[in-house]
TIBA-613124 format. One record per atom (N, C-alpha, C): residue number from 1; residue in three letters; x, y, z. Coordinates in steps of 0.2 Angstrom, whole numbers, plus 5000, padded with zeros to 4 digits. Layout:
% TIBA-613124
[rec NUM,ala,[X,Y,Z]],
...
This chain:
% TIBA-613124
[rec 1,met,[5004,4994,5000]],
[rec 1,met,[5000,5000,5000]],
[rec 1,met,[5004,5006,5000]],
[rec 2,gln,[5003,5011,4996]],
[rec 2,gln,[5007,5017,4996]],
[rec 2,gln,[5004,5023,5000]],
[rec 3,cys,[5008,5026,5004]],
[rec 3,cys,[5006,5031,5009]],
[rec 3,cys,[5003,5037,5005]],
[rec 4,pro,[4997,5040,5006]],
[rec 4,pro,[4995,5045,5002]],
[rec 4,pro,[4998,5052,5004]],
[rec 5,arg,[5001,5052,5010]],
[rec 5,arg,[5005,5058,5012]],
[rec 5,arg,[5012,5059,5009]],
[rec 6,cys,[5016,5054,5010]],
[rec 6,cys,[5023,5054,5008]],
[rec 6,cys,[5025,5050,5002]],
[rec 7,lys,[5020,5046,4999]],
[rec 7,lys,[5021,5042,4994]],
[rec 7,lys,[5026,5036,4994]],
[rec 8,thr,[5027,5034,5001]],
[rec 8,thr,[5031,5028,5002]],
[rec 8,thr,[5028,5022,5001]],
[rec 9,glu,[5031,5017,4998]],
[rec 9,glu,[5028,5010,4997]],
[rec 9,glu,[5029,5006,5003]],
[rec 10,asn,[5023,5004,5006]],
[rec 10,asn,[5023,5000,5013]],
[rec 10,asn,[5021,4993,5013]],
[rec 11,gly,[5020,4990,5007]],
[rec 11,gly,[5018,4983,5006]],
[rec 11,gly,[5011,4983,5009]],
[rec 12,thr,[5010,4978,5014]],
[rec 12,thr,[5004,4977,5017]],
[rec 12,thr,[5003,4981,5024]],
[rec 13,arg,[5008,4985,5026]],
[rec 13,arg,[5008,4988,5032]],
[rec 13,arg,[5002,4993,5032]],
[rec 14,thr,[4999,4995,5037]],
[rec 14,thr,[4994,5000,5038]],
[rec 14,thr,[4996,5006,5041]],
[rec 15,ile,[5002,5006,5043]],
[rec 15,ile,[5005,5013,5046]],
[rec 15,ile,[5011,5014,5042]],
[rec 16,cys,[5012,5020,5039]],
[rec 16,cys,[5018,5021,5035]],
[rec 16,cys,[5024,5021,5039]],
[rec 17,ser,[5029,5017,5036]],
[rec 17,ser,[5036,5016,5040]],
[rec 17,ser,[5040,5023,5040]],
[rec 18,lys,[5038,5028,5035]],
[rec 18,lys,[5042,5034,5035]],
[rec 18,lys,[5039,5039,5039]],
[rec 19,cys,[5033,5041,5038]],
[rec 19,cys,[5030,5047,5041]],
[rec 19,cys,[5025,5045,5047]],
[rec 20,gly,[5023,5038,5047]],
[rec 20,gly,[5019,5036,5053]],
[rec 20,gly,[5011,5037,5052]],
[rec 21,tyr,[5009,5039,5045]],
[rec 21,tyr,[5002,5040,5044]],
[rec 21,tyr,[4998,5034,5044]],
[rec 22,tyr,[4993,5034,5047]],
[rec 22,tyr,[4988,5028,5048]],
[rec 22,tyr,[4984,5028,5042]],
[rec 23,met,[4986,5022,5038]],
[rec 23,met,[4983,5022,5031]],
[rec 23,met,[4977,5017,5031]],
[rec 24,tyr,[4975,5014,5036]],
[rec 24,tyr,[4970,5009,5036]],
[rec 24,tyr,[4963,5012,5034]],
[rec 25,arg,[4960,5009,5030]],
[rec 25,arg,[4953,5010,5028]],
[rec 25,arg,[4949,5004,5029]],
[rec 26,pro,[4943,5004,5032]],
[rec 26,pro,[4939,4997,5033]],
[rec 26,pro,[4935,4995,5027]],
[rec 27,asp,[4939,4994,5022]],
[rec 27,asp,[4935,4991,5016]],
[rec 27,asp,[4939,4985,5014]],
[rec 28,thr,[4937,4982,5009]],
[rec 28,thr,[4940,4975,5007]],
[rec 28,thr,[4946,4976,5003]],
[rec 29,met,[4948,4982,5001]],
[rec 29,met,[4954,4983,4997]],
[rec 29,met,[4960,4982,5002]],
[rec 30,asn,[4959,4983,5008]],
[rec 30,asn,[4965,4982,5013]],
[rec 30,asn,[4966,4975,5016]],
[rec 31,arg,[4961,4971,5015]],
[rec 31,arg,[4961,4964,5017]],
[rec 31,arg,[4964,4959,5012]],
[rec 32,glu,[4967,4954,5015]],
[rec 32,glu,[4969,4948,5011]],
[rec 32,glu,[4963,4944,5009]],
[rec 33,lys,[4962,4942,5003]],
[rec 33,lys,[4957,4938,5001]],
[rec 33,lys,[4957,4931,5005]],
[rec 34,met,[4951,4929,5007]],
[rec 34,met,[4951,4922,5011]],
[rec 34,met,[4948,4917,5006]],
[rec 35,thr,[4950,4911,5006]],
[rec 35,thr,[4947,4906,5003]],
[rec 35,thr,[4940,4904,5006]],
[rec 36,lys,[4936,4900,5003]],
[rec 36,lys,[4930,4898,5006]],
[rec 36,lys,[4931,4894,5012]],
[rec 37,thr,[4937,4890,5012]],
[rec 37,thr,[4938,4885,5018]],
[rec 37,thr,[4941,4890,5024]],
[rec 38,glu,[4945,4895,5022]],
[rec 38,glu,[4947,4899,5028]],
[rec 38,glu,[4941,4903,5031]],
[rec 39,gln,[4937,4905,5026]],
[rec 39,gln,[4931,4909,5028]],
[rec 39,gln,[4926,4905,5033]],
[rec 40,ala,[4925,4898,5031]],
[rec 40,ala,[4921,4893,5035]],
[rec 40,ala,[4925,4892,5042]],
[rec 41,ile,[4931,4892,5042]],
[rec 41,ile,[4935,4891,5048]],
[rec 41,ile,[4934,4897,5053]],
[rec 42,ser,[4934,4903,5050]],
[rec 42,ser,[4933,4909,5054]],
[rec 42,ser,[4926,4910,5056]],
[rec 43,asp,[4921,4908,5052]],
[rec 43,asp,[4914,4908,5054]],
[rec 43,asp,[4913,4903,5060]],
[rec 44,thr,[4916,4897,5059]],
[rec 44,thr,[4915,4892,5064]],
[rec 44,thr,[4918,4894,5071]],
[rec 45,lys,[4923,4898,5071]],
[rec 45,lys,[4926,4900,5077]],
[rec 45,lys,[4922,4906,5080]],
[rec 46,ile,[4919,4910,5076]],
[rec 46,ile,[4915,4915,5079]],
[rec 46,ile,[4909,4912,5082]],
[rec 47,val,[4905,4908,5078]],
[rec 47,val,[4899,4905,5081]],
[rec 47,val,[4901,4900,5087]],
[rec 48,gly,[4906,4897,5087]],
[rec 48,gly,[4908,4893,5093]],
[rec 48,gly,[4909,4897,5099]],
[rec 49,lys,[4912,4903,5098]],
[rec 49,lys,[4913,4907,5104]],
[rec 49,lys,[4906,4910,5107]],
[rec 50,arg,[4902,4911,5102]],
[rec 50,arg,[4895,4914,5105]],
[rec 50,arg,[4891,4908,5108]],
[rec 51,val,[4891,4902,5105]],
[rec 51,val,[4888,4896,5108]],
[rec 51,val,[4891,4895,5114]],
[rec 52,gly,[4897,4895,5115]],
[rec 52,gly,[4901,4894,5122]],
[rec 52,gly,[4898,4899,5127]],
[rec 53,lys,[4897,4905,5125]],
[rec 53,lys,[4895,4910,5130]],
[rec 53,lys,[4888,4908,5132]],
[rec 54,val,[4884,4907,5127]],
[rec 54,val,[4877,4905,5129]],
[rec 54,val,[4876,4899,5133]],
[rec 55,phe,[4880,4894,5131]],
[rec 55,phe,[4880,4888,5135]],
[rec 55,phe,[4883,4889,5142]],
[rec 56,lys,[4888,4893,5143]],
[rec 56,lys,[4890,4895,5150]],
[rec 56,lys,[4884,4898,5154]],
[rec 57,tyr,[4880,4902,5151]],
[rec 57,tyr,[4875,4905,5155]],
[rec 57,tyr,[4869,4900,5157]],
[rec 58,val,[4868,4896,5152]],
[rec 58,val,[4863,4891,5153]],
[rec 58,val,[4865,4886,5158]],
[rec 59,trp,[4871,4884,5158]],
[rec 59,trp,[4874,4880,5163]],
[rec 59,trp,[4873,4883,5170]],
[rec 60,met,[4875,4889,5171]],
[rec 60,met,[4875,4893,5177]],
[rec 60,met,[4867,4893,5180]],
[rec 61,ile,[4863,4894,5175]],
[rec 61,ile,[4856,4894,5177]],
[rec 61,ile,[4853,4887,5180]],
[rec 62,ile,[4855,4882,5176]],
[rec 62,ile,[4854,4875,5178]],
[rec 62,ile,[4857,4874,5185]],
[rec 63,val,[4863,4875,5186]],
[rec 63,val,[4866,4874,5193]],
[rec 63,val,[4863,4878,5198]],
[rec 64,leu,[4861,4884,5197]],
[rec 64,leu,[4857,4888,5202]],
[rec 64,leu,[4850,4885,5204]],
[rec 65,ile,[4847,4883,5199]],
[rec 65,ile,[4840,4879,5200]],
[rec 65,ile,[4841,4873,5204]],
[rec 66,ala,[4846,4869,5202]],
[rec 66,ala,[4848,4863,5206]],
[rec 66,ala,[4850,4864,5213]],
[rec 67,met,[4854,4869,5214]],
[rec 67,met,[4856,4871,5221]],
[rec 67,met,[4850,4873,5225]],
[rec 68,ser,[4846,4878,5222]],
[rec 68,ser,[4840,4880,5226]],
[rec 68,ser,[4835,4874,5228]],
[rec 69,phe,[4835,4870,5223]],
[rec 69,phe,[4830,4864,5225]],
[rec 69,phe,[4833,4860,5231]],
[rec 70,trp,[4840,4859,5231]],
[rec 70,trp,[4842,4855,5236]],
[rec 70,trp,[4842,4859,5242]],
[rec 71,leu,[4843,4865,5242]],
[rec 71,leu,[4843,4869,5248]],
[rec 71,leu,[4836,4869,5251]],
[rec 72,val,[4831,4870,5247]],
[rec 72,val,[4824,4870,5249]],
[rec 72,val,[4822,4863,5252]],
[rec 73,ala,[4824,4858,5249]],
[rec 73,ala,[4823,4851,5251]],
[rec 73,ala,[4827,4850,5258]],
[rec 74,gly,[4833,4852,5258]],
[rec 74,gly,[4836,4851,5265]],
[rec 74,gly,[4833,4855,5270]],
[rec 75,met,[4830,4861,5269]],
[rec 75,met,[4826,4865,5274]],
[rec 75,met,[4820,4861,5276]],
[rec 76,val,[4816,4858,5271]],
[rec 76,val,[4810,4854,5273]],
[rec 76,val,[4812,4848,5277]],
[rec 77,val,[4817,4845,5276]],
[rec 77,val,[4819,4839,5280]],
[rec 77,val,[4821,4841,5287]],
[rec 78,leu,[4825,4847,5287]],
[rec 78,leu,[4827,4849,5294]],
[rec 78,leu,[4821,4852,5298]],
[rec 79,val,[4817,4855,5295]],
[rec 79,val,[4811,4857,5299]],
[rec 79,val,[4807,4851,5301]],
[rec 80,ser,[4806,4846,5297]],
[rec 80,ser,[4802,4840,5299]],
[rec 80,ser,[4806,4836,5304]],
[rec 81,leu,[4812,4836,5304]],
[rec 81,leu,[4816,4833,5310]],
[rec 81,leu,[4815,4836,5316]],
[rec 82,leu,[4815,4843,5316]],
[rec 82,leu,[4815,4847,5322]],
[rec 82,leu,[4808,4847,5325]],
[rec 83,gly,[4803,4845,5321]],
[rec 83,gly,[4796,4844,5323]],
[rec 83,gly,[4792,4851,5322]],
[rec 84,gly,[4794,4854,5317]],
[rec 84,gly,[4791,4861,5316]],
[rec 84,gly,[4785,4860,5311]],
[rec 85,gly,[4783,4855,5309]],
[rec 85,gly,[4777,4855,5305]],
[rec 85,gly,[4775,4848,5302]],
C-alpha cells in the first residue's frame, strides 16, 4: 500500500514506515482475500465462541436451579426433623 501523504511504498503495512500516517481504511481493498475454507473456519470460530458463552450462562442457570432445589429440600427435611410441622 502506498502512503497518500509521503508516497512511500509500505507493502501490506497499515501505518507508514516513513511518516507514521495511519493508512487503514475498513474496506475490502485492505484485506487479504480468504478462501472459502478459511472463511468457513473463521465463521466456525465466531459461532463457537458465541455458543460457548450462551452455554455457560445456561449451565449457570441450571446449577442455580439445582442448588436452590436441594437447599429447599434440605430445609424441609430439617424442619420436619425438628418437629416444626
